[in-house]
C-alpha positions in Angstrom: 82.7 168.4 53.5 84.5 165.7 53.1 87.8 163.8 54.2 89.5 164.4 50.7 88.0 167.5 50.2 89.7 168.6 53.8 92.9 166.1 52.6 93.1 168.3 49.5 92.9 172.1 51.3 95.5 170.9 54.1 97.7 169.9 51.3 96.6 173.7 49.1 97.8 175.7 52.6 100.9 172.9 52.6 102.2 174.6 49.6 101.1 178.1 50.3 103.2 178.1 53.6 106.5 178.4 51.7 105.3 180.9 49.5 105.1 183.2 52.4 109.0 182.5 53.2 109.8 183.9 50.1 113.4 185.4 50.6 114.4 182.5 52.5 113.3 180.0 50.0 114.9 182.4 47.3 118.4 180.9 47.4 117.7 177.4 47.7 115.2 178.1 44.8 117.9 179.0 42.1 120.0 175.6 44.0 117.5 173.5 42.4 116.4 172.0 39.4 114.5 174.0 37.5 110.6 173.1 37.2 109.3 172.1 34.1 105.6 172.3 32.4 103.4 169.4 32.8 104.5 166.1 32.1 102.8 164.8 29.1 100.8 161.9 30.9 99.7 163.8 33.8 100.0 161.6 37.2 97.2 159.5 38.2 95.1 160.5 41.2 97.2 157.9 43.5 100.7 159.7 42.5 99.8 162.9 43.4 98.9 161.7 47.0 101.8 160.1 46.9 103.8 163.8 46.1 101.2 165.5 48.4 102.2 163.6 51.0 106.0 163.6 50.2 105.2 167.5 50.5 103.2 167.4 54.0 106.2 165.8 55.4 108.8 168.6 53.8 106.9 171.4 53.3 110.6 173.3 52.5 111.1 171.7 49.9 107.7 171.5 48.0 108.8 173.2 44.7 111.9 170.6 44.6 110.1 167.5 44.7 107.2 169.2 42.2 110.3 170.0 39.8 111.6 165.6 40.5 107.9 165.2 39.6 108.0 167.4 36.5 105.2 169.3 38.0 104.9 173.5 39.0 103.0 174.2 42.1 100.4 175.7 39.5 99.7 172.6 37.6 100.2 170.9 40.5 97.2 172.6 42.5 95.3 172.4 39.3 95.8 168.4 38.6 94.5 168.6 42.8 91.2 170.7 41.8 90.6 168.5 39.0 90.8 165.0 41.7 88.4 167.1 44.4 85.9 167.0 41.2 85.8 163.4 41.1 84.8 161.5 44.1 86.6 158.0 43.0 89.6 160.1 42.3 90.0 162.1 45.2 89.0 158.2 47.3 92.2 157.3 45.0 94.1 161.0 46.4 93.1 160.5 49.9 93.8 156.6 50.2 97.5 156.8 48.6 97.9 160.1 50.9 97.2 158.5 53.9 99.6 155.8 52.7 102.1 157.6 52.1 102.5 159.7 54.9 102.7 156.5 57.4 
């Protein structure tokens, strides 16, 4: 298992953590802007890495961060899965993730 795959799996786990506390986040979600469907132009692997790092830093704001990038949780997870299927995209994602996490 490559480091990029592990990083992607960790990110998915971080995204799922707030779902465990749905009741706590329900009130905050009502204040956050509504997330829209995937954008017309999908994010690059590098942009997804930056978004992932933002979410990792502040998992409680995950839905809000996704909404700022015009993503839903499902769209983000699908994009991450697609990135992990391409070795070059996975390397670019991981590099952007590490850089944004620093």
